[in-house]
C-alpha positions in Angstrom: -84.0 -196.8 37.6 -81.9 -198.6 35.0 -84.0 -200.1 32.3 -84.1 -203.8 33.1 -84.9 -204.5 29.4 -81.5 -203.3 28.3 -79.6 -205.7 30.5 -77.0 -203.0 31.6 -73.9 -203.8 33.6 -74.8 -204.3 37.3 -72.2 -201.6 38.3 -73.2 -199.1 35.7 -74.0 -196.4 38.5 -70.9 -197.1 40.5 -68.7 -194.8 38.3 -65.0 -195.8 39.0 -65.7 -199.5 39.4 -66.7 -200.0 35.7 -64.5 -201.7 33.2 -63.2 -199.1 30.7 -62.3 -199.5 27.0 -62.1 -197.1 24.0 -65.1 -197.5 21.6 -62.6 -198.0 18.8 -61.9 -201.4 20.4 -65.4 -202.6 19.8 -65.2 -201.5 16.1 -62.1 -203.5 15.6 -63.8 -206.6 16.9 -67.0 -206.1 15.0 -65.1 -205.5 11.7 -63.3 -209.0 12.1 -66.7 -210.6 12.7 -68.0 -209.0 9.5 -65.0 -210.1 7.6 -65.8 -213.7 8.6 -69.4 -213.4 7.7 -69.0 -211.6 4.3 -66.2 -211.6 1.8 -67.3 -208.5 0.3 -66.2 -206.6 3.4 -62.9 -204.7 2.7 -60.9 -202.4 4.9 -59.1 -199.3 3.8 -57.0 -197.1 6.0 -54.8 -194.0 6.0 -51.7 -195.2 7.8 -53.5 -195.7 11.2 -54.4 -199.4 11.2 -53.3 -199.9 14.9 -54.8 -196.7 16.2 -58.1 -197.2 14.4 -58.2 -200.9 15.4 -58.0 -202.1 11.7 -54.8 -204.0 12.5 -56.6 -207.3 13.4 -58.5 -207.4 10.2 -55.4 -206.6 8.3 -53.6 -209.5 9.9 -56.5 -212.1 9.3 -57.6 -210.8 5.9 -54.5 -209.3 4.2 -55.9 -209.7 0.7 -58.9 -207.6 1.7 -57.0 -204.7 3.4 -55.7 -201.7 1.4 -53.3 -199.2 2.8 -53.7 -195.7 1.3 -51.1 -193.8 3.4 -51.6 -190.3 4.5 -54.0 -189.6 1.7 -57.6 -189.2 3.1 -59.1 -187.8 -0.1 -57.9 -190.9 -1.9 -59.1 -193.0 0.9 -62.8 -191.9 0.2 -62.5 -192.0 -3.6 -60.9 -195.5 -3.8 -63.5 -196.8 -1.4 -66.3 -195.4 -3.6 -64.8 -197.2 -6.6 -64.5 -200.4 -4.8 -68.1 -200.0 -3.6 -69.2 -199.5 -7.3 -67.5 -202.9 -8.0 -69.5 -204.8 -5.6 -67.4 -204.5 -2.3 -68.6 -203.2 1.1 -65.6 -200.9 2.1 -64.9 -199.7 5.6 -62.6 -196.7 5.7 -61.0 -195.5 9.0 -58.9 -192.5 10.1 -59.0 -189.9 12.9 -62.2 -188.0 12.6 -60.4 -184.7 12.2 -59.0 -186.1 8.9 -61.9 -188.3 7.7 -64.4 -186.7 7.4 -62.5 -183.5 8.4 -60.1 -183.4 5.6 -61.9 -185.3 2.8 -65.4 -184.0 3.2 -65.7 -183.1 -0.5 -64.7 -186.6 -1.6 -67.2 -188.1 0.9 -70.0 -185.9 -0.2 -69.4 -186.2 -4.1 -68.0 -189.7 -4.6 -69.8 -191.5 -1.8 -73.0 -189.9 -0.5 -74.0 -188.4 -3.9 -73.7 -191.7 -5.5 -75.2 -193.6 -2.6 -72.3 -195.9 -2.3 -72.3 -198.4 0.7 -69.0 -197.1 2.1 -68.8 -197.1 6.0 -66.8 -194.2 7.3 -65.1 -194.7 10.8 -64.1 -191.5 12.4 -61.9 -192.6 15.3 -60.3 -190.3 18.0 -63.3 -187.9 17.9 -64.1 -185.3 20.5 -62.1 -183.6 23.3 -61.1 -186.8 24.8 -58.3 -187.2 22.2 -56.6 -185.2 25.0 -53.0 -184.0 24.6 -53.1 -184.1 20.8 -54.9 -180.8 21.1 -57.3 -178.7 18.9 -56.1 -179.9 15.5 -56.9 -183.5 16.3 -60.1 -183.0 18.3 -62.9 -183.3 15.9 -65.9 -181.3 17.2 -67.7 -180.7 14.0 -67.9 -184.0 12.3 -71.5 -185.0 13.3 -72.6 -181.8 11.8 -70.7 -182.4 8.5 -72.1 -185.9 8.2 -75.8 -185.5 9.3 -76.2 -182.7 6.7 -75.3 -185.1 3.8 -78.3 -186.8 2.1 -78.3 -190.5 2.2 -75.9 -190.7 5.3 -76.6 -192.7 8.4 -74.7 -191.3 11.4 -74.0 -193.5 14.5 -72.3 -192.7 17.8 -72.3 -195.8 20.1 -72.2 -195.2 23.8 -69.4 -197.6 24.7 -67.0 -200.3 23.2 -69.7 -203.1 23.3 -72.3 -201.0 21.5 -69.7 -200.0 19.0 -69.1 -203.7 18.2 -72.8 -204.2 17.7 -73.1 -201.0 15.6 -70.3 -202.1 13.3 -72.0 -205.5 12.7 -75.3 -203.7 12.0 -73.7 -201.6 9.4 -73.7 -204.5 7.0 -77.5 -204.2 6.5 -77.4 -200.4 6.1 -78.4 -199.4 2.5 -75.9 -196.7 1.5 -73.1 -194.8 3.3 -72.7 -194.5 7.0 -70.5 -192.6 9.5 -69.6 -194.0 12.9 -67.9 -191.8 15.6 -65.5 -193.4 18.0 -63.4 -192.4 20.9 -59.6 -192.9 21.6 -60.0 -192.6 25.3 -61.2 -195.5 27.5 -64.8 -195.0 28.8 -66.9 -197.3 31.0 -68.4 -200.2 29.2 -71.9 -200.6 30.7 -73.9 -202.3 27.9 -73.4 -206.1 27.5 -73.7 -208.7 24.8 -77.4 -209.0 25.7 -78.2 -205.4 25.4 -80.4 -204.9 22.3 -79.2 -202.6 19.5 -81.0 -201.4 16.4 -79.9 -198.6 14.2 -82.4 -195.8 14.3 -83.9 -197.0 17.7 -83.2 -194.8 20.7 -82.8 -196.4 24.2 -84.3 -195.0 27.3 -81.5 -196.3 29.7 -82.7 -194.6 32.9 -86.5 -194.8 33.2 -88.7 -192.7 35.4 -92.5 -192.8 35.2 -93.0 -189.1 35.7 -89.7 -187.4 35.0 -89.2 -183.7 35.8 -86.7 -183.5 32.9 -85.4 -185.8 30.2 -81.7 -186.0 29.5 -80.8 -187.0 25.9 -77.2 -188.0 25.4 -74.9 -189.6 22.9 -71.5 -191.4 22.8 -69.3 -191.0 26.1 -71.8 -188.6 27.6 -74.5 -191.3 28.0 -72.7 -192.8 31.0 -72.0 -189.4 32.4 -75.7 -188.6 32.1 -76.6 -191.9 33.9 -74.4 -190.8 36.8 -76.1 -187.4 36.8 -79.5 -189.0 36.9 -78.5 -191.3 39.9 -77.1 -188.1 41.7 -80.3 -186.2 41.0 -82.4 -188.9 42.4 -80.6 -188.8 45.7 -81.7 -185.2 45.8 -85.3 -186.0 45.0 -85.3 -185.0 41.4 -86.5 -187.6 38.9 -85.2 -187.6 35.3 -85.0 -190.1 32.4 -82.0 -190.7 30.3 -82.2 -191.5 26.6 -79.3 -192.9 24.5 -79.3 -191.6 21.1 -76.7 -193.8 19.4 -78.2 -193.2 16.0 -78.1 -189.5 15.2 -79.4 -190.0 11.7 -82.0 -191.4 11.2 -83.2 -190.0 14.5 -85.9 -191.8 16.5 -88.2 -188.9 16.4 -91.2 -190.6 18.0 -89.1 -191.6 21.1 -87.7 -188.0 21.4 -91.1 -186.4 21.1 -92.6 -188.9 23.6 -89.9 -188.0 26.1 -90.4 -184.3 25.6 -94.2 -184.8 26.2 -93.6 -186.8 29.5 -90.9 -184.6 30.8 -91.8 -181.2 29.7 -88.1 -180.2 29.6 -84.9 -181.6 27.9 -81.2 -181.5 28.2 -78.9 -182.6 25.5 -75.3 -184.0 26.2 -72.6 -184.5 23.6 -68.8 -184.3 23.2 -69.2 -182.1 20.1 -70.2 -178.6 19.1 -73.7 -178.0 20.2 -74.3 -176.1 16.9 -74.8 -178.7 14.2 -74.6 -181.6 16.7 -77.1 -183.4 18.9 -78.3 -180.2 20.6 -79.2 -178.5 17.3 -80.8 -181.7 16.1 -83.1 -182.3 19.1 -84.0 -178.4 19.2 -85.0 -178.8 15.5 -87.1 -181.8 16.3 -89.0 -180.5 19.4 -89.6 -177.2 17.7 -91.4 -179.0 14.9 -93.3 -181.4 17.1 -93.6 -180.4 20.8 -91.6 -177.4 22.0 -90.2 -177.5 25.6 -87.5 -175.7 27.4 -84.0 -177.0 26.7 -80.5 -176.7 28.0 -77.3 -177.9 26.2 -74.3 -179.7 27.4 -71.6 -179.6 24.8 -68.8 -177.3 23.3 -70.2 -173.9 22.7 -68.5 -172.3 19.6 -65.0 -173.1 20.8 -62.0 -175.1 19.6 -60.4 -177.7 21.9 -56.9 -177.5 23.4 -54.3 -180.0 24.8 -55.0 -181.6 28.2 -55.9 -184.9 29.8 -59.4 -186.1 28.8 -61.0 -185.8 32.3 -59.7 -182.2 32.7 -60.9 -181.2 29.2 -64.3 -182.6 30.0 -64.5 -180.7 33.1 -63.0 -177.5 31.6 -65.7 -177.5 28.8 -68.6 -178.2 31.1 -69.2 -181.8 30.2 -69.1 -183.6 33.5 -71.6 -184.9 36.0 -71.9 -181.7 38.0 -72.6 -179.7 34.8 -75.5 -182.0 33.8 -76.9 -181.8 37.3 -76.8 -177.9 37.1 -78.4 -177.9 33.7 -81.2 -180.1 34.9 -82.0 -178.0 37.8 -81.9 -174.9 35.5 -84.2 -176.2 32.9 -86.8 -177.5 35.6 -86.9 -173.9 36.8 -87.9 -172.8 33.2 -90.9 -175.1 33.0 
């Protein structure tokens, strides 16, 4: 059943009936709220203010917006300098360009110096769609979670993206937030609690036969899979890992112990992403059989978001098959 403590949308398990928005929309709203609350908040962009949803902040706070143009290395370096001068910079571009193109500047000028720069990687994953492989960042979580001092957040929908953005104000040091271009179901609400570093068990079963651990857009897909599995008499729990770093290790280990088998779900390379992270964690604390839903050592390609998710094995039926497979391995 859906966790009543999380106040999820009443139509969460109805699939096509849900309101849909890109998570970048929530970021845009959250950034404006932060701008109203704290005049240290500044926004820097690489010629993508509308696409990354920084445009409203630019309109309301023109003196606190800096346009760097198509120069992502400068985007990171200038933000680090502004942070050293007492500002709290938010920098935004497509994830394939930031952190993809400017990883060295993020590493050396931001993370190494523990600067409170908040890096927004929009248009991440396969769901960028027709833009194709060059714009489909599938490695960004791996790049960012390896950096010391870096907090890494991937909200499950637009409402959680708003809350995550606002929570970044209190993060000590740099952070990376991964956002979508495509519109996905909005199933959390303004009442749904959010805390960086705290996992959420969204679909709760007392004695699950397997645990599904998902992040980003795949959380809702995992909930639909859990609902489908219950109709077949298979009970699972679904955990939303919105904070990839720092990971809520106690929650993950507790689910591994209860379920005895895990499936990870992500719109990212399994290597270096959530799949690798959870495997590292359970190997150290409580090894269990695992299956991995994600991209397996491939680049993306041009296509519509839904057909790409299906082609790369990231839809409901793929999760259902993975759950049945991992249960057989227990």
